[in-house]
Backbone as XML, in Angstrom:
<?xml version="1.0"?>
<chain id="A" units="angstrom">
  <residue number="1" name="UNK">
    <atom name="N" x="-112.400" y="116.598" z="150.451"/>
    <atom name="CA" x="-111.455" y="116.220" z="151.489"/>
    <atom name="C" x="-110.277" y="115.498" z="150.841"/>
  </residue>
  <residue number="2" name="UNK">
    <atom name="N" x="-109.118" y="115.721" z="151.391"/>
    <atom name="CA" x="-107.921" y="115.096" z="150.847"/>
    <atom name="C" x="-107.822" y="113.643" z="151.287"/>
  </residue>
  <residue number="3" name="UNK">
    <atom name="N" x="-107.233" y="112.822" z="150.442"/>
    <atom name="CA" x="-107.081" y="111.397" z="150.750"/>
    <atom name="C" x="-106.122" y="111.210" z="151.913"/>
  </residue>
  <residue number="4" name="UNK">
    <atom name="N" x="-106.472" y="110.331" z="152.801"/>
    <atom name="CA" x="-105.601" y="110.012" z="153.934"/>
    <atom name="C" x="-105.129" y="108.582" z="153.793"/>
  </residue>
  <residue number="5" name="UNK">
    <atom name="N" x="-104.011" y="108.297" z="154.407"/>
    <atom name="CA" x="-103.524" y="106.935" z="154.418"/>
    <atom name="C" x="-102.569" y="106.628" z="153.292"/>
  </residue>
  <residue number="6" name="UNK">
    <atom name="N" x="-102.777" y="107.226" z="152.147"/>
    <atom name="CA" x="-101.853" y="106.997" z="151.047"/>
    <atom name="C" x="-100.785" y="108.083" z="151.115"/>
  </residue>
  <residue number="7" name="UNK">
    <atom name="N" x="-99.596" y="107.669" z="151.413"/>
    <atom name="CA" x="-98.525" y="108.639" z="151.660"/>
    <atom name="C" x="-97.481" y="108.598" z="150.564"/>
  </residue>
  <residue number="8" name="UNK">
    <atom name="N" x="-96.907" y="109.738" z="150.339"/>
    <atom name="CA" x="-95.800" y="109.859" z="149.406"/>
    <atom name="C" x="-94.754" y="110.720" z="150.089"/>
  </residue>
  <residue number="9" name="UNK">
    <atom name="N" x="-93.557" y="110.217" z="150.149"/>
    <atom name="CA" x="-92.478" y="110.944" z="150.803"/>
    <atom name="C" x="-91.944" y="111.998" z="149.847"/>
  </residue>
  <residue number="10" name="UNK">
    <atom name="N" x="-91.965" y="113.238" z="150.288"/>
    <atom name="CA" x="-91.518" y="114.360" z="149.480"/>
    <atom name="C" x="-90.604" y="115.240" z="150.317"/>
  </residue>
  <residue number="11" name="UNK">
    <atom name="N" x="-89.525" y="115.671" z="149.735"/>
    <atom name="CA" x="-88.608" y="116.571" z="150.430"/>
    <atom name="C" x="-88.989" y="118.000" z="150.073"/>
  </residue>
  <residue number="12" name="UNK">
    <atom name="N" x="-89.167" y="118.821" z="151.095"/>
    <atom name="CA" x="-89.546" y="120.213" z="150.905"/>
    <atom name="C" x="-88.585" y="121.080" z="151.708"/>
  </residue>
  <residue number="13" name="UNK">
    <atom name="N" x="-88.068" y="122.120" z="151.074"/>
    <atom name="CA" x="-87.219" y="123.056" z="151.807"/>
    <atom name="C" x="-88.106" y="123.976" z="152.624"/>
  </residue>
  <residue number="14" name="UNK">
    <atom name="N" x="-87.807" y="124.064" z="153.911"/>
    <atom name="CA" x="-88.578" y="124.895" z="154.827"/>
    <atom name="C" x="-87.618" y="125.866" z="155.503"/>
  </residue>
  <residue number="15" name="UNK">
    <atom name="N" x="-88.044" y="127.115" z="155.609"/>
    <atom name="CA" x="-87.208" y="128.094" z="156.307"/>
    <atom name="C" x="-86.912" y="127.605" z="157.716"/>
  </residue>
  <residue number="16" name="UNK">
    <atom name="N" x="-85.741" y="127.939" z="158.198"/>
    <atom name="CA" x="-85.300" y="127.472" z="159.510"/>
    <atom name="C" x="-86.255" y="127.905" z="160.624"/>
  </residue>
  <residue number="17" name="UNK">
    <atom name="N" x="-86.749" y="129.133" z="160.577"/>
    <atom name="CA" x="-87.655" y="129.613" z="161.621"/>
    <atom name="C" x="-88.976" y="128.837" z="161.624"/>
  </residue>
  <residue number="18" name="UNK">
    <atom name="N" x="-89.475" y="128.495" z="160.436"/>
    <atom name="CA" x="-90.711" y="127.709" z="160.357"/>
    <atom name="C" x="-90.496" y="126.295" z="160.877"/>
  </residue>
  <residue number="19" name="UNK">
    <atom name="N" x="-89.376" y="125.699" z="160.514"/>
    <atom name="CA" x="-89.063" y="124.350" z="160.997"/>
    <atom name="C" x="-88.975" y="124.340" z="162.518"/>
  </residue>
  <residue number="20" name="UNK">
    <atom name="N" x="-88.316" y="125.337" z="163.067"/>
    <atom name="CA" x="-88.152" y="125.421" z="164.519"/>
    <atom name="C" x="-89.518" y="125.528" z="165.206"/>
  </residue>
  <residue number="21" name="UNK">
    <atom name="N" x="-90.409" y="126.359" z="164.659"/>
    <atom name="CA" x="-91.737" y="126.537" z="165.248"/>
    <atom name="C" x="-92.575" y="125.259" z="165.148"/>
  </residue>
  <residue number="22" name="UNK">
    <atom name="N" x="-92.573" y="124.610" z="163.993"/>
    <atom name="CA" x="-93.327" y="123.357" z="163.821"/>
    <atom name="C" x="-92.766" y="122.275" z="164.733"/>
  </residue>
  <residue number="23" name="UNK">
    <atom name="N" x="-91.451" y="122.193" z="164.809"/>
    <atom name="CA" x="-90.807" y="121.195" z="165.677"/>
    <atom name="C" x="-91.195" y="121.429" z="167.133"/>
  </residue>
  <residue number="24" name="UNK">
    <atom name="N" x="-91.162" y="122.688" z="167.578"/>
    <atom name="CA" x="-91.523" y="123.029" z="168.952"/>
    <atom name="C" x="-92.977" y="122.640" z="169.237"/>
  </residue>
  <residue number="25" name="UNK">
    <atom name="N" x="-93.884" y="122.999" z="168.328"/>
    <atom name="CA" x="-95.299" y="122.662" z="168.515"/>
    <atom name="C" x="-95.520" y="121.154" z="168.546"/>
  </residue>
  <residue number="26" name="UNK">
    <atom name="N" x="-94.826" y="120.437" z="167.673"/>
    <atom name="CA" x="-94.964" y="118.978" z="167.634"/>
    <atom name="C" x="-94.483" y="118.360" z="168.944"/>
  </residue>
  <residue number="27" name="UNK">
    <atom name="N" x="-93.339" y="118.809" z="169.432"/>
    <atom name="CA" x="-92.803" y="118.258" z="170.678"/>
    <atom name="C" x="-93.704" y="118.571" z="171.868"/>
  </residue>
  <residue number="28" name="UNK">
    <atom name="N" x="-94.197" y="119.802" z="171.944"/>
    <atom name="CA" x="-95.059" y="120.202" z="173.061"/>
    <atom name="C" x="-96.371" y="119.430" z="173.080"/>
  </residue>
  <residue number="29" name="UNK">
    <atom name="N" x="-96.822" y="118.994" z="171.921"/>
    <atom name="CA" x="-98.103" y="118.294" z="171.819"/>
    <atom name="C" x="-97.955" y="116.809" z="171.552"/>
  </residue>
  <residue number="30" name="UNK">
    <atom name="N" x="-96.746" y="116.293" z="171.735"/>
    <atom name="CA" x="-96.458" y="114.868" z="171.577"/>
    <atom name="C" x="-96.907" y="114.344" z="170.209"/>
  </residue>
  <residue number="31" name="UNK">
    <atom name="N" x="-96.556" y="115.091" z="169.166"/>
    <atom name="CA" x="-96.879" y="114.699" z="167.793"/>
    <atom name="C" x="-95.596" y="114.556" z="166.989"/>
  </residue>
  <residue number="32" name="UNK">
    <atom name="N" x="-95.666" y="113.798" z="165.937"/>
    <atom name="CA" x="-94.551" y="113.729" z="164.995"/>
    <atom name="C" x="-94.610" y="114.969" z="164.110"/>
  </residue>
  <residue number="33" name="UNK">
    <atom name="N" x="-93.443" y="115.447" z="163.700"/>
    <atom name="CA" x="-93.382" y="116.650" z="162.872"/>
    <atom name="C" x="-94.198" y="116.472" z="161.601"/>
  </residue>
  <residue number="34" name="UNK">
    <atom name="N" x="-94.066" y="115.309" z="160.936"/>
    <atom name="CA" x="-94.783" y="115.112" z="159.675"/>
    <atom name="C" x="-96.293" y="115.079" z="159.880"/>
  </residue>
  <residue number="35" name="UNK">
    <atom name="N" x="-96.759" y="114.597" z="161.025"/>
    <atom name="CA" x="-98.196" y="114.566" z="161.308"/>
    <atom name="C" x="-98.721" y="115.993" z="161.440"/>
  </residue>
  <residue number="36" name="UNK">
    <atom name="N" x="-98.006" y="116.818" z="162.194"/>
    <atom name="CA" x="-98.413" y="118.209" z="162.364"/>
    <atom name="C" x="-98.325" y="118.974" z="161.048"/>
  </residue>
  <residue number="37" name="UNK">
    <atom name="N" x="-97.237" y="118.786" z="160.309"/>
    <atom name="CA" x="-97.072" y="119.480" z="159.023"/>
    <atom name="C" x="-98.186" y="119.092" z="158.054"/>
  </residue>
  <residue number="38" name="UNK">
    <atom name="N" x="-98.514" y="117.811" z="157.972"/>
    <atom name="CA" x="-99.603" y="117.360" z="157.094"/>
    <atom name="C" x="-100.937" y="117.980" z="157.509"/>
  </residue>
  <residue number="39" name="UNK">
    <atom name="N" x="-101.197" y="118.052" z="158.823"/>
    <atom name="CA" x="-102.450" y="118.625" z="159.308"/>
    <atom name="C" x="-102.534" y="120.114" z="158.978"/>
  </residue>
  <residue number="40" name="UNK">
    <atom name="N" x="-101.428" y="120.825" z="159.136"/>
    <atom name="CA" x="-101.403" y="122.256" z="158.815"/>
    <atom name="C" x="-101.675" y="122.462" z="157.328"/>
  </residue>
  <residue number="41" name="UNK">
    <atom name="N" x="-100.999" y="121.709" z="156.487"/>
    <atom name="CA" x="-101.175" y="121.835" z="155.035"/>
    <atom name="C" x="-102.601" y="121.461" z="154.630"/>
  </residue>
  <residue number="42" name="UNK">
    <atom name="N" x="-103.100" y="120.354" z="155.164"/>
    <atom name="CA" x="-104.455" y="119.900" z="154.827"/>
    <atom name="C" x="-105.495" y="120.949" z="155.232"/>
  </residue>
  <residue number="43" name="UNK">
    <atom name="N" x="-105.342" y="121.499" z="156.426"/>
    <atom name="CA" x="-106.275" y="122.509" z="156.906"/>
    <atom name="C" x="-106.242" y="123.748" z="156.017"/>
  </residue>
  <residue number="44" name="UNK">
    <atom name="N" x="-105.068" y="124.168" z="155.624"/>
    <atom name="CA" x="-104.922" y="125.356" z="154.771"/>
    <atom name="C" x="-105.539" y="125.114" z="153.394"/>
  </residue>
  <residue number="45" name="UNK">
    <atom name="N" x="-105.324" y="123.926" z="152.836"/>
    <atom name="CA" x="-105.831" y="123.627" z="151.494"/>
    <atom name="C" x="-107.356" y="123.533" z="151.436"/>
  </residue>
  <residue number="46" name="UNK">
    <atom name="N" x="-108.005" y="123.333" z="152.565"/>
    <atom name="CA" x="-109.475" y="123.272" z="152.588"/>
    <atom name="C" x="-110.111" y="124.613" z="152.228"/>
  </residue>
  <residue number="47" name="UNK">
    <atom name="N" x="-109.390" y="125.691" z="152.491"/>
    <atom name="CA" x="-109.918" y="127.034" z="152.234"/>
    <atom name="C" x="-109.424" y="127.515" z="150.871"/>
  </residue>
  <residue number="48" name="UNK">
    <atom name="N" x="-110.226" y="127.252" z="149.840"/>
    <atom name="CA" x="-109.827" y="127.542" z="148.457"/>
    <atom name="C" x="-109.539" y="129.030" z="148.240"/>
  </residue>
  <residue number="49" name="UNK">
    <atom name="N" x="-110.334" y="129.892" z="148.841"/>
    <atom name="CA" x="-110.118" y="131.337" z="148.678"/>
    <atom name="C" x="-108.786" y="131.771" z="149.287"/>
  </residue>
  <residue number="50" name="UNK">
    <atom name="N" x="-108.462" y="131.187" z="150.416"/>
    <atom name="CA" x="-107.185" y="131.506" z="151.077"/>
    <atom name="C" x="-106.006" y="131.066" z="150.217"/>
  </residue>
  <residue number="51" name="UNK">
    <atom name="N" x="-106.117" y="129.894" z="149.612"/>
    <atom name="CA" x="-105.058" y="129.381" z="148.743"/>
    <atom name="C" x="-104.913" y="130.273" z="147.512"/>
  </residue>
  <residue number="52" name="UNK">
    <atom name="N" x="-106.037" y="130.654" z="146.902"/>
    <atom name="CA" x="-105.982" y="131.534" z="145.728"/>
    <atom name="C" x="-105.341" y="132.870" z="146.076"/>
  </residue>
  <residue number="53" name="UNK">
    <atom name="N" x="-105.684" y="133.426" z="147.235"/>
    <atom name="CA" x="-105.098" y="134.699" z="147.667"/>
    <atom name="C" x="-103.597" y="134.549" z="147.896"/>
  </residue>
  <residue number="54" name="UNK">
    <atom name="N" x="-103.197" y="133.425" z="148.462"/>
    <atom name="CA" x="-101.773" y="133.163" z="148.690"/>
    <atom name="C" x="-101.022" y="133.080" z="147.370"/>
  </residue>
  <residue number="55" name="UNK">
    <atom name="N" x="-101.570" y="132.346" z="146.413"/>
    <atom name="CA" x="-100.917" y="132.201" z="145.106"/>
    <atom name="C" x="-100.801" y="133.561" z="144.424"/>
  </residue>
  <residue number="56" name="UNK">
    <atom name="N" x="-101.857" y="134.353" z="144.498"/>
    <atom name="CA" x="-101.828" y="135.688" z="143.897"/>
    <atom name="C" x="-100.734" y="136.538" z="144.543"/>
  </residue>
  <residue number="57" name="UNK">
    <atom name="N" x="-100.667" y="136.508" z="145.863"/>
    <atom name="CA" x="-99.643" y="137.278" z="146.583"/>
    <atom name="C" x="-98.235" y="136.826" z="146.209"/>
  </residue>
  <residue number="58" name="UNK">
    <atom name="N" x="-98.030" y="135.519" z="146.108"/>
    <atom name="CA" x="-96.711" y="134.991" z="145.757"/>
    <atom name="C" x="-96.315" y="135.385" z="144.340"/>
  </residue>
  <residue number="59" name="UNK">
    <atom name="N" x="-97.281" y="135.392" z="143.420"/>
    <atom name="CA" x="-96.993" y="135.815" z="142.038"/>
    <atom name="C" x="-96.578" y="137.281" z="141.993"/>
  </residue>
  <residue number="60" name="UNK">
    <atom name="N" x="-97.271" y="138.111" z="142.762"/>
    <atom name="CA" x="-96.931" y="139.536" z="142.812"/>
    <atom name="C" x="-95.530" y="139.716" z="143.392"/>
  </residue>
  <residue number="61" name="UNK">
    <atom name="N" x="-95.243" y="139.009" z="144.486"/>
    <atom name="CA" x="-93.920" y="139.109" z="145.109"/>
    <atom name="C" x="-92.835" y="138.616" z="144.164"/>
  </residue>
  <residue number="62" name="UNK">
    <atom name="N" x="-93.091" y="137.523" z="143.467"/>
    <atom name="CA" x="-92.102" y="136.976" z="142.529"/>
    <atom name="C" x="-91.889" y="137.933" z="141.369"/>
  </residue>
  <residue number="63" name="UNK">
    <atom name="N" x="-92.953" y="138.561" z="140.905"/>
    <atom name="CA" x="-92.847" y="139.517" z="139.808"/>
    <atom name="C" x="-92.063" y="140.748" z="140.186"/>
  </residue>
  <residue number="64" name="UNK">
    <atom name="N" x="-92.157" y="141.144" z="141.443"/>
    <atom name="CA" x="-91.446" y="142.349" z="141.877"/>
    <atom name="C" x="-89.964" y="142.098" z="142.099"/>
  </residue>
  <residue number="65" name="UNK">
    <atom name="N" x="-89.575" y="140.824" z="142.223"/>
    <atom name="CA" x="-88.157" y="140.524" z="142.445"/>
    <atom name="C" x="-87.422" y="140.251" z="141.149"/>
  </residue>
  <residue number="66" name="UNK">
    <atom name="N" x="-88.156" y="140.080" z="140.041"/>
    <atom name="CA" x="-87.524" y="139.825" z="138.745"/>
    <atom name="C" x="-87.096" y="141.153" z="138.142"/>
  </residue>
  <residue number="67" name="UNK">
    <atom name="N" x="-85.833" y="141.243" z="137.765"/>
    <atom name="CA" x="-85.303" y="142.496" z="137.194"/>
    <atom name="C" x="-85.227" y="142.408" z="135.691"/>
  </residue>
</chain>
């Protein structure tokens, strides 16, 4: 399980459509954007196989864009 309570402020570039969706969900559920974003990230990181598959997919996509 990931450590809670110890926070580090980090700036991350997020696509506009993703920001809009997270913001909408946070507002509809009376949550702060950072609370929802942290929960989404934490939940995703719990599934090691899903993370490995994502990294593999991103490497393939990055490799196909390099000329």
